C-alpha angles and dihedrals in degrees: 000000000000144000098220124177125217143175121219107242104173147337119245111183108288092354136076121211112225128190120205113243099181092068134032104268139138092189117115122222114209112215127183110257090227090066094057130077113267094239096066121122136168108297096026116140113229134191120207119198123163087352092299114124124213129181110236101170 
């Protein structure tokens, strides 16, 4: 499944709002903070494959 590419847009409590960058979309995808690597910050580029998230930029 995937890969899908995202950019971290904002933090919202225990969730992080991600925006897809591999397709044209303004929709935000909320993801539980616990599923993401601890080094993420706003503006980080993230790859999701088989529901595993990896910082790529």
